N, C-alpha and C positions, 0 to 999 in steps of 0.2 A: 698106854694111859695118856701120855702127853699128846699122842696123835688124836685121840678122841677129844682131848681138851682143846687142841688146836682146831679141831673140826667143829666144835660146839659154837664158838663165836661166828664162824663162817655160816654155819647153818642158821644161826640166829640172824646174821646180817642178810643172808639170802631170804630167810623167811620175812625179816623186817622189810627188806627191799620189795619183795613180792607183795607184802601187805600194803606197803606204801604205794607201790604202783597200782595195786588193786583199788586202794582207797582213792588215789588220784584219778584213776579211770572212772571210778564210781562217782567221785565229785564232779568230774567233767560231764558225765552222763546226766547226773542230777542237775548240775548247773544249766546244761543245755536244755534239759526238760523244763526247768522253771522259765528259762528264756523263751522257749517255744510256746509255753503256756501263756505267758504274758503277751507275746506277739499275736497268738491266735485270738486271745480275748480282745486285744486292741484292734486288730483287723475286723473282727466281727462287730465290735462296737461302732467303728467308722461306717461299716456297711449298714448297720441298723440306723445310724443317723441319716445316711443318704436316703434310706427307705422312707423315713418320716418326713424328710425335707421334700422329697418327690411326691409323697402322698399328700402333703399340705398344698403343694402347687396344683395337684390334680383336683383337690377339693375346691380351691379357688376357681379353677377353670370350670368345674361343674356348676358352681354358683352362677358364673357368668352365662353358661349355656342355658341354665334354667331360667335366668332372668331374660335372656334374649328371646326366649319363646313367647314372651308377652310384650316386649318393648318394640319389636319390629312387627307392627300390626296396625292396620288402618283403624280398626275398631277402638284400639287403645287411645289413639289421638282424638277421635271423634267423641268418645264418651268422657274422657278426662276433661277436655276443653268444654264439654257441655255440663260438666259438674255432676255427672250421673254417679252418685256415690254408691248406689246399690250395685251398679255394674263394676265399678272400681273394686268394691269389696269382694265381689264374687270372682273376678278375673285377675286382679292385680295385687291384692293384698292377702285376704284370708285364704285364697286358693294357693298362693305361694307358701303359706304356712302349712296348710293341711296336706298339700301334695308333695312339696319339696322340703318342708321343715325350716323355711326361712323365718327367723324370729321376729324381725322388725322390718316394716316396709313404710317408706314415706314417698309421697308424690309432691314435687315442687313445681310451681309455675315458672314462667320465663324469668320472673324477678326473684327466683329462689325462695318464694313464700310457700309454706306448706299448705296443700289443699286436701291432704288425706294422710292419716297415720294409723298404723296397725302394729300392735305388739302382742306376741304370743297368741295369735289368732283372734284378738279382740280389737275392734275398731275403736279408736280413742279420738278425742278432740285434737285437731291438727296442732294445737299449741304445744303438745308434749314434745314436738320436734325440737323446741328450744332447748330441752335438756341435753340432747345429743348434738346440737348444731356446732358447738366449738370443736368437737372431734371430727365432724363430717365436713366442715366448711373448707379446709385446705384441699381436700380431694375434689369437692364440688367446683371450687374456683379453678383448679388445674384442668378439670374436664371442660369447663366453659371456655377457658383460654384455648384449649386444643380445638374445640368446635369452631371458634372464631377465626382460626388460622385459614388463610386461603388455600384452596386445593392445590396439590402438587402439579407443576407444569409437565412433569414426566407422564405422558399418556400411558406408558406401559406399566407404571407403578400401580400396585393395588391400593385402593383407598384405605386410609388408616382406620382401624376399628375404634369407634367412639365408645370408650369405656373408661371409667375411673375406678381403680382398685387399690386397696391398701388393707393393712391390718390396723385396727383401732382398738382403743379401750373404752368401753361404754359401761358406766357403773362399776368400774374396777374389773370388768371381765373382758378378755381379749375376744375380738370378733373379726370375721371376714366382711369387708365392705366392698360392695360393687354398685357402681352408679352408671346408668345408661340413659341416653335421651330416648324419648318416644319418637320413633321414626316410622314413615309409611312402609308398608310391605308391598305396595303396588304403585304404579305411576298415576293412579286415579286420584291420589291425594297429595297435595303439596303443602309445605309450610315454610314461611319465611325464615331465613337464618336468624338465630337469636330468639326465636319464639318457641323453641322446643321446651317441653316439660321434661323434668327429670324423674326417673324411677330409681329410688334408693332401696337396696336390699341388704339386710344385715343377717348374717348367720353366726351365732356365738360359737366359739371354739370350745365346745363342752367335752366332757368325758365320752359322750356318745359319738361325737364326730371323730375324736381321736381314736376311739375304739374301732370305728370302721376302717381307719387307716391301718391300725395295728392288725386287725383281722385279715386284711388283704395280704400282709407280709408275714403272717403267722407269728406275731410277737405278742407277749403277754404283759399284763399289768400296766397298760398304757393309761395315763391320767394327766390331768392338767395341774401344773405346779404354780402357785401364786409367787409373786416376787418376794414375799416375806418368808417363804419356805426355802430352806437350803436345798440345793440340788446336788445330785451325785454325778458320776461320769456319764450315766445313761440318761442324758437330757439334752435337748436343743432349745435355744431361745426363740421366742416369737418376736420378730423385729418388724417395726413399721418402716415406712419409706425413709424416715429420718434416722434410722438406726436405733431408735429407742426400744428397749426391751419391755414388752408388755406382759411377759410371763414365760413359762417353760413347759415343754412337753417332756414328761418323764415316763420311764417304763422299766420293767424288770429286765436287766441286761442279760442277754444270753452269753454264757461263758463256756464255750466248747472246750477251751484249754483246761480250765479248772475242773470241769466235769471229767475230762479225760484223766487228770492226775488223781482225782478221787477214786476212779475206777481202778487205776493202776497201783494204788497205795498198798494193797496186800502183796502185790508182786514185788514192790520195793522193799518191804519188810523181809520177805523171803530172800531177796537178793543180798541183804546184809549177812545172812547166814550161809548162803550157798553162792559164793562169789561169782565165778565164771558162768555156771549154769543159770543162775538167776538173772545175770545181766543179759544173757542170750534170750532167756524167757521174757524178760522185760521188753527187750527190743521187739520180740514177736508180738507181745501184747500191744505195744505202741502201734505197730503196723496194723494189727487187727482193729484196734480202736479207731485209728485214722480211717481205715477202710469203712468201718461201720458208720463213722460220722459223715463221710462222703456219700455213702449210700443213703443215709437219712436225708441229707441235703438234696440229693438227686430226686428222691421220692417226693420230698416236699415241693420241689420245683415242678415235678411232673403233675402232682395233684393240683397245683395252682393254675395249670393251663389245660387240664384234661378232665373229662367227665368220668367219675368213678364207676358208673354203671356200665358204660359202653366202651370206655377207653378213647372215645373221640375227643378232638379239641373242644374245649368249652367256649363260652361266649368271649372271654378275654382273648384267647388265642385266635379265635375266628375273626374278631374285629381287627386284630393286628395283621393277620394274613390278608384280609380284604384290602386294607390300606396299602400294604406292600404290593399286592397285585395291581391295584390301581396306579400306584406310583411308578411301577415298571412300565405300565402301558403309557402313562403320561410322558415319561422321559425316554421313550423309544427313539431311535435314530430318525431324523427328519427324512421324509420320503419313503420310509419303510411301510409296508402294508401291515399296519398294526392289528393284531387280533384284539378282540374286545373281551371284557370280563362280564360274565353272566352270573347273577346272583339268584338262587332259587330258595324260596322259603317253602318248607314242606311241613304239613300238619296232618296227623292221622285223624280220620273222621270218626267221631263217636268213640273216642278212646275211653272216655269215662264209663261207657257202658261195659267195656271189658273189665275194668277195675271193679265195677259194682257187681257184676255177675260172676266173674271167675276169681276175683281177689287181686290184691296188689302184687303178689309174686308173679301171677300170670301177666299182669300189666308190665312188670319189669322185664320179664322174659320176652314179651312182644317188642319192647323198646330195643333190647339187645339184638334180637333177630332182624328187626328193621334196620338197625345201624349196620349190621353185617351185609345185608342185601344192598344197601345204598353204596357201601364201599366197594362191593364187587361189581357194581353196575357202572361206576364212573372210572375215569382214568386215575393213575397214581399221582399225576401232577395236580389233580383237582383236590379240593378240601371238602370233607364232610364233617360237620360239627353238630353237636347237640346243644341247643340253646336252653333246654329245660323241658320237663314233662314229656310230651309227645311232639315237640317242635324241633325240627332239624333245619339246617341251612347248608347249602352247597355253593362253593365258589368254583366256577368253571372258567379256566383261563384259555386264551387264544381261541376264542369262539368267533367264527366268521360272521355270522349274522343271527338274527332272532330265530330263524328256522332251525339252525343247528341246536340252539338251546331248547327249543320245543321238542326236537327229536329225542334229546336226552331225557326231558321231562316225561315224554310218552313211555320211554323204556323203563323209567323208574316206576311209573304208575302200573305198567304191565307186570313188573317184577313183584310189586306189592300186592297185586291181585291173586298171586299164587297162595294157596292155603298155608297157614301157620300152625305148627304143632305146639300147643300150650297145655301142659299138664294133662296129657291123655285126651285133650279136646282139639278138634280141628276148627280153626277160626279163620274166617274170611273178613278182610278189612279193605278199606279204600283210603285214599289220601287226596288232599288238595294241595296244589302247588301254585305259588305266585312267582312270576319271572320278571326280573328287571335287568336290562342290558346297559352297560356303560356306553355312552354316546359322546364323542368329542373328548378333548383333553382336559376339560374343566370339571369332569364328573367328581362328585364328592361322595365319600363312603357313607356318610349319614343320609345323604339324599337317596343313594341307591338302596339302602336299608329301608327307608320309608316307602319307596316305590314298590319294593318287593312285598312289603307288609300289606300295602293297599291292594296289590294284585292278589295276594292270598285271600284277603277278605272278600274280594269280588268272586274268586273261585268258589269259596264256601257258600256265598250268597246265591250263586247261580246254579247250585245243585250238588256240590261236592263231587269227589271222585274225578276231578278234572284239573287241568292247568289253566292259568290265566296270565296273559302277558300284560304288563303295565301299559296303559294308554294314557296319553296326556289329559284326556277329558276326565279321567278318574279323579284327578285332583279337584277339578271343578265340581264333579258330582259329590265328592266328599264334603266340599265346602258348602254346597247347596243343602246337603242333608243336615249338616251342623246348623245352618241358618234356620231350616225348617224346625229342627229340634228346639233351638232357642226360642223361636217365635211361638211354637206350640206350648212350651213351658209357660211363657208369658200369658198366652190365651187361657190356659188352665188356671193359672194363679188369679187372673183378673176376670175370668168368665166372659171375655169379650171375643166375638168372632165365631165361636163354636156353639152349636145348638143341635137339637134333635128334630128330625121329621118323622112322621108316623104313616106307614102304609097299611091300610086296613086289610083284613082277611075276611072274605065274604063266604056265605053259605051258597048252596047250589042255586038258589033263586036269584042270586046276584044282587040282592038288596039287604039281606040281613047281615049285619057286621058281627062276626064271631070274636074278633080280637084285632090286634094290630101289632106290627113289628116296628121297634124304634131303630132309626137309622141316623148315624152321626153325620153332621154337615159342618164344614169349616169354610166360612166366607172370608178368605184372606184379603186384607186391605190393599195389597199390591197385586197378588197373583189371581185374585178372584176365587171362585169355588175350586178348592183342591180336591182331587179324587180321594175318597175315604181310604181306599186300599193303599194309597201312597203314604199318607201320613200315619196310618195305623202300623204299616210295616216299619217306618222309622221309629215309632214309639216302641215297638217290640225290640228293635235292634238296640236302642239307647236306654232300655230299662225303664221306660215311662208308661208301659202298657197297664201296669197296676193302677197308677194314678188316673190315667185316662179311662180305664174300665170302671173304676169306682165312681168317677164323675158321671159317666153315662148311666150307670145303674141308679145312682141317686136321683138324677134328673128324670129318668123314665118312671121311677116309682112315684115321685112327687106328682108327675102328670097323671099317671094311672089312677091314683087315689082320688083324683078330682073328677073322674069320669065314671060312666056306667059300663065301660068296657069289661067283658067277662074275663079277659086276660090280656097281658101285654108281653111281647117277646123281646128279649135283649140278646144280642150276639156276645159271646164270650171267647176270648183268645185262649189257645192252649196254654200259654204262659201263665195266665191267671189261675188256671186250674192246678198248675204245679205248685202254687203257693199254698203252704200248709194251713194258712189262716183264711183262705178264700171263703169257705162255707160260713165261718163265723162272721166274716165281713158282710156277706149277703144277708144273714140273719139280723145283723145290727142295722143295716140300711132299711130292711123291711120294718123293723121295730120303730126306727126313727120316723119313717114316713107314714106308718100306719097301714101299709098295704098288706092284705092277706097273702100268705105264701102261695095259695092256690091260684091267685091271679097273676103270678109271675111265671114266665117260661124262659129258660136259658137255652139259646141255640149254640150247639157245638158242631165241630167238623169231625169227619171220620178219623182224621189223624189222631185225635185225642183218644179214641178207643183203641186204635192200633198201637199207640204208645204203651198202653196198659201199665202206666206207672202207678206206684202205690199211692202217691199224693193225689193224682187225678181220680183214681178209683175211689179213694176215701172221700174226696170232695163230692163226687157225684152221688155216692151212697147217702151222705149226710144231707145233701140238698133234696133228694127225692123223699127221704124220710120226713123232712120238714114240710113237705107239700109242694115244693117248687117243681114245675114240670121240666123235663129234659127233652129237647128237640134235636134230632140229627139233621143238620142243614146240608144242602147240596148233595143229597143222597144219590149215589150212582156214579159220581164223578171220580171217586177215589177207589181204594181197594175194598170193595164191598165183600163182606163175609158173614155167613149165617152164624158162625161160631161166636164172633164178637157181639153180634146183635142179641144172641141169646144170653151171653155172659154178662153184658151190660144192659140192664133193664132201662128202656127209654119209653117216652110217652108219645112221640110223634116222629114221622119221617117227612121231610120236605123234598119233593122231587125237583131236581135242578132244572133251571129255566132252559138249559141247553137241550134237554129232551123234549120239553114242551114246545120249543120253537120249531122243531122238526116234525111235529104232528101233522101239519098241513100238507106235507109232501112226501114223507118217507114212511113206508109201511113198517120197516124195521123199528123205527122210533116208536110207533104205536104199540108194537109188540113188547118193546122194552118197558114202556110206561105201564102197560097193562100188568106185566110181570111184577113191577115194583109195587103197584097198588095191591095186587093179590098177596104179595109178601107181607105188606103192612096189615092187611086183613087177617092173614094167618097168624101173625104175631100178636094180634089184638091191640094194635096201636092206631092212632089217627094218622091221616096222610094229608098233606097240603101240596098243591101244585103251584110252583112259583112261575112268574113270567108269563101269565096268561094275557095274550095281546089281541086275540080275535074271538068272535062269537063261535066260530067253528071249533077252535081249540077247547072252549069251555063245554060245548055240547058233547064233544068226543070224550072229554074227561069225566063228565057226569055219567055217560053211558058205561064207562069203565068202572064206576063205583067210587070215584073221588068226590068228597063232600066239602072240601075247603079249597078256596081259590084266592090267589094273590097276583096282581099284575096291573099293567097300565090300562088294559081294557076295562077293568072294573074301577080302578082308582090309582092315580099316581101317589107317591109319598106326599103327605099334606103337612102344612104348618099346624102347630097345636090348636090354634083358634079355628082353623078350617075343619079339623077333625071333630072338635067339640060341637061345631054347628051342624055336623053331618048326622042326620037321623036322630037328632036330640040326644046325643051322647053325654052332654054335660050333666054332671051330678049335682044334686041339690047342695052338696057340701062345697061346690065350686064357689059359692058366695063367700065362704069363710075358708081361707087357705089352711092347709094342714099345719103349717108352722104356727099359725095363730091359735088353732085348736089345741096344739100341744102346750 
């Protein structure tokens, strides 16, 4: 009995000791858990702060790059000093707001006086600059002083970048401020030091801007905190150059440690009841949770730099690899035979057609298969990236010369010509590739990207399904096209320089005028008469063909209604017919001018019928039902098919001048023309021969059954007044213009 008594305290002591040791061990584990939680949250918070600080720097750099695109430009200096407010508004202020989102833009002269002001996309009186001048002036003066400094005597030193940047508070709101002088982009224009105009661009640090930064780093709840609002730990201050706090960026702090503890709380409760086993279970749960957290972070990092559809590097990783590849090439050992970097831009031709006909799942599968073929075709050291949609980019390193890059491009094109299996359908596609090669040690990644993009554009323009190497004159060609585009817009807006000529169409007797064709002419004040095909192609590329076509149609109808012409023909671009509102536009113009629909003929090309798009088909049907005639121009030069001629009802065929020109010497040409005329007769439509230049051609065409003729032998294109005086075509209504009658 005494023995059991003596054992009882020992048992109690042992039990108490074990319990105390277990409690101590548990306390140590719990204490360490709380410490680890706090540390994890702290490290995560510091990383989040770094993300936002770097993101803000990137946003400031982006504002500078966007501003530099308009400040380093000869035209900017010329138009600003000329006081061309319309040009400044379109290119230096409102454009910066609509395209880049810059909230305020000011332009100052050499004396820092405002000559232009824009706020939130609206041009205001320059005097409003005075409201912001106190906040902007220190940065302006600092930049002026920097510009006045003599250039560095060190010839090897790169010239200092002339830009003034800071964070400022305007109207109580923090903003990014960037100031740059307007400087020439070429050596053709010079300006005296001290005479530079300044371009001031302001972008407010709004929730939208902060949200873009947060989205980049997968953070939530980012917003702007004013000075009056208390901040938590998840916030960083917005400091100007003097260290003054303008506000704070706050966000919902990610707490991986706390999240982990919450997940493990049930295990901790069970651990109090089942000491040793629960402690082991808790440790296992901690290891599993840590592993899950790491996996989640790895996946987030992967998604930030890879395309989810194909697994290829995305644009961000692609641009980083391109800069690294160029940096390695630049810093190669002196005297080493450095390999070059080739950049290939690849775009699938008519990818939209696949999506429209087979559906987006088929389009996604085509993109995946294309990515796989590209990866299998190039080397492992090269990079294949998906930039978006059906656009891919390839970085080829250690390329000897442009021929080696072209060989790879040819292999890629051949690989993509093999059939694709998409949802039980066999699909054939082609691709266009633009190639740019790094040359010299000073090559810039952005410049290489631009050159590859230009080369891709040329490849598509020159027929698709091919590759195109960037050539130096492509830059000049692009600039010339942009200049023609700008001047064509001015000509259309002002109605100066462009006009219409009219070539009559004669009957078989060569005297009776059956109608006429309207032909656009542009007498450029510098380049003279520009070929219509040239500026019409530019209008189609730049999205101006709708405006140009409407102008031509309006002018032609106004002229026709003042004549006794039975009909007047106007050429129509395929792009106009794809516009769902084209038929309504034609009806509106006919109503405005008072021209009967039966007196208007619209000339289209065979490509419109081959396209067989719903919009074009609906437009042609509506036009014919209204009484407008449809003419198939240049017949015989394209893919002629009886099936589409029967499917699309037309009113007339025009035999192309290339066949008529050969009638004098080639028997085959006569047989072809006779077949075309017989086809028109069989279809029950009229036929017109274009390009009749000799009496012999006309006689032969009459014998073949042709009854309408057009060409220089009968009459060249005439000015409106000349045509009105020809055979008394002027209408009695010509005395009173249509506009006055309306």
